[in-house]
C-alpha positions in Angstrom: -69.7 -71.8 48.2 -67.2 -68.8 48.8 -68.4 -65.5 48.3 -65.7 -63.1 47.2 -65.1 -59.9 49.0 -65.7 -56.7 47.0 -63.0 -55.2 45.2 -61.6 -52.0 46.8 -60.5 -49.2 44.4 -57.5 -47.6 46.5 -56.2 -45.0 44.1 -57.3 -41.7 41.8 -58.3 -42.1 38.3 -56.6 -40.1 35.9 -59.6 -37.7 35.5 -59.9 -37.4 39.6 -56.2 -36.5 39.6 -56.5 -34.1 36.7 -59.5 -32.3 38.6 -57.5 -31.9 41.9 -54.5 -30.7 40.2 -56.9 -28.1 38.3 -58.1 -27.0 41.4 -54.9 -26.4 43.3 -53.8 -24.5 40.1 -56.8 -22.5 40.5 -56.2 -21.6 44.1 -52.5 -20.8 43.6 -53.6 -18.0 41.0 -56.1 -16.8 43.4 -53.8 -16.3 46.5 -50.4 -15.7 44.8 -51.2 -12.0 43.6 -52.7 -11.5 47.4 -49.3 -12.9 48.7 -47.6 -10.6 46.4 -49.3 -7.7 47.4 -49.0 -8.4 50.9 -45.0 -8.9 50.4 -44.8 -5.6 48.5 -46.7 -3.9 51.3 -44.6 -5.3 54.0 -41.5 -4.0 52.0 -42.9 -0.6 51.7 -43.8 -0.3 55.3 -39.9 -1.4 56.5 -38.8 1.2 53.9 -40.9 3.9 55.4 -39.9 2.7 58.9 -36.1 3.5 57.8 -37.0 6.7 56.5 -38.6 7.7 59.9 -35.8 6.2 61.8 -33.4 8.5 59.4 -35.6 11.5 60.5 -35.2 11.1 64.0 -31.4 10.5 63.7 -31.6 13.9 61.6 -33.7 16.1 64.0 -31.3 15.0 66.6 -28.4 16.6 64.7 -30.1 19.4 64.1 -30.8 20.1 67.7 -26.9 20.2 68.2 -26.2 22.0 65.1 -28.1 25.2 64.8 -31.3 23.6 63.5 -29.6 22.4 60.0 -31.6 19.9 58.6 -28.5 17.5 57.8 -24.8 18.1 57.7 -23.4 20.0 54.6 -19.6 21.0 54.0 -17.7 24.3 53.5 -19.3 26.7 51.3 -18.3 26.8 47.7 -16.8 30.4 46.9 -17.9 29.8 43.2 -21.8 29.8 44.0 -22.1 30.8 47.8 -23.7 27.4 48.4 -22.4 25.0 50.8 -20.8 21.6 49.6 -22.6 18.3 50.2 -20.6 15.6 52.2 -21.3 13.0 49.6 -19.4 10.6 47.5 -16.9 13.4 46.7 -15.8 13.0 50.2 -14.1 9.8 51.7 -16.5 7.2 53.3 -15.5 8.2 56.9 -16.5 11.5 56.2 -19.9 11.7 54.6 -22.7 13.0 56.5 -24.1 9.5 57.7 -20.8 9.6 60.1 -22.1 12.9 61.8 -25.7 11.8 62.2 -25.7 8.0 63.1 -23.2 8.3 65.9 -25.5 6.3 68.1 -24.6 3.1 65.6 -21.7 0.8 67.4 -19.8 0.2 65.5 -20.2 3.4 63.2 -20.6 2.5 59.8 -20.7 4.8 56.3 -24.0 3.4 55.4 -26.1 2.1 58.4 -29.1 -0.1 57.9 -31.6 2.7 58.3 -30.1 3.8 54.7 -31.1 0.7 52.8 -34.4 0.1 51.3 -35.4 -3.6 51.3 -36.3 -3.2 47.6 -32.9 -2.0 46.6 -30.6 -5.1 47.7 -27.9 -4.8 44.9 -25.1 -2.6 44.6 -25.4 0.0 41.6 -23.2 0.2 38.6 -21.1 3.0 40.5 -20.8 1.6 44.0 -17.3 0.1 44.5 -18.2 -1.5 47.8 -21.0 -1.7 50.3 -19.2 1.1 51.7 -21.2 3.3 49.0 -24.3 1.4 48.9 -27.3 3.6 50.0 -31.0 3.7 49.0 -32.0 7.4 50.2 -31.0 10.8 48.9 -31.2 13.9 50.9 -33.0 17.3 49.3 -30.1 19.8 49.1 -32.8 22.3 47.6 -33.7 23.2 51.3 -30.1 24.4 51.9 -30.6 26.7 48.9 -33.8 27.7 50.1 -32.6 28.5 53.8 -35.0 25.8 55.3 -34.1 24.7 58.8 -36.4 22.4 61.0 -37.9 25.4 62.7 -37.8 27.8 59.8 -39.2 27.5 56.2 -41.0 29.8 53.5 -44.3 31.2 54.9 -45.9 30.1 51.6 -45.0 26.5 52.3 -46.1 23.7 54.9 -43.7 21.1 56.5 -45.7 18.3 55.5 -44.9 19.4 51.8 -41.2 19.8 52.1 -39.3 16.6 51.2 -36.0 16.2 53.0 -35.2 12.5 51.8 -36.4 10.4 48.9 -35.4 7.0 47.4 -32.5 7.3 44.7 -32.2 5.6 41.6 -29.6 2.6 41.7 -27.3 4.0 39.2 -26.9 7.7 40.7 -23.9 7.5 43.3 -24.3 10.9 45.3 -26.2 11.3 48.4 -28.0 14.7 47.5 -30.8 15.8 44.9 -29.4 18.7 43.0 -31.2 20.6 40.1 -29.2 23.2 38.1 -30.8 26.4 37.1 -30.3 25.5 33.3 -31.7 22.0 33.4 -34.3 22.3 35.9 -36.6 20.0 34.3 -34.5 16.9 33.9 -32.3 16.3 36.9 -35.3 15.1 39.2 -36.2 12.1 36.7 -32.5 10.9 36.5 -31.7 11.0 40.6 -35.0 10.3 42.1 -36.6 6.8 41.9 -40.3 7.5 41.0 -41.6 3.9 41.6 -39.5 2.0 43.9 -42.3 0.0 45.2 -44.0 -0.4 42.1 -46.8 1.6 40.1 -49.4 0.9 42.8 -47.3 2.7 45.5 -44.7 4.6 43.8 -41.6 5.6 46.1 -41.4 6.6 49.8 -40.5 10.3 50.8 -39.6 11.7 54.3 -41.0 15.4 55.2 -39.8 18.3 57.2 -42.5 17.3 59.9 -40.9 13.9 60.0 -43.5 11.7 58.7 -42.6 9.4 55.5 -45.4 8.2 53.0 -45.7 6.5 49.5 -46.5 9.1 47.0 -47.7 7.9 43.4 -45.3 10.1 41.2 -46.2 10.3 37.2 -43.7 9.2 35.0 -41.9 11.3 33.7 -42.3 13.7 36.5 -43.3 17.0 35.4 -43.0 20.0 37.8 -45.3 22.2 35.9 -48.3 19.7 36.2 -50.5 21.4 39.2 -52.1 18.1 40.1 -48.6 16.7 40.8 -47.5 18.0 44.3 -44.1 19.0 44.1 -42.3 16.8 46.1 -39.3 19.5 47.2 -38.7 23.0 47.5 -38.1 23.8 43.6 -35.8 26.3 43.1 -37.0 27.6 39.8 -39.8 29.2 41.9 -37.5 31.4 43.5 -37.1 34.8 42.5 -33.9 36.0 40.8 -33.3 38.2 44.0 -33.4 35.1 46.2 -31.2 33.1 43.8 -28.5 35.4 43.7 -28.3 35.9 47.6 -25.8 33.5 49.0 -26.9 31.1 51.4 -25.6 31.6 55.1 -22.9 29.3 56.1 -24.2 26.3 58.3 -20.8 26.6 60.2 -19.1 23.3 61.5 -20.7 20.1 60.8 -18.9 18.4 63.8 -21.0 17.9 66.9 
């Protein structure tokens, strides 16, 4: 009499397969937010590194140009303040051409001016010659701030020299008109480039860069919100009427 071998089950039952799929889905749902958070953090760190590199180039520019924080053009006779060297100038005459002189080849907007979270052309960018993620704070020119000179009641750790701009804003400089003092900042500066958790990155006069959570909409009158620039509406009427000194030549 032959005794048959016991049958061997070589596959999963439907119930077992569903259990395995459920476990995998649960693990993915747990790990995915952590992975996304890690990716967002790495992008933020890369952006901060870019801003610090920009600060080093700007510092070198200042050492050779009477301590000015960044290049500006000739004085506007209508208001006594200098022009910015932004998108109203040809690409080969804008301020990066005077600051990032060690780049070979020299390009209108080097990689240090590009945030990893801002990879696309804006609606007004005609080409990558116009594309940049960061914006200079021209208000420090109005307040006659230089690398080694700033208002006595302000700390260099609180004076922003560069921030992240909105994609649909075209120029290289923050501007605030006296009559529209509470609107221009929201229109030109990105408040949450790296999400609500991190906010946006800013470069300060002491050359440190950090992320700031900024309220949306931004309110310059809210004392709990640190002012991320030298705000010109806090300057006295006498100081407003005073003409800024000419920065002199913008060439090295």
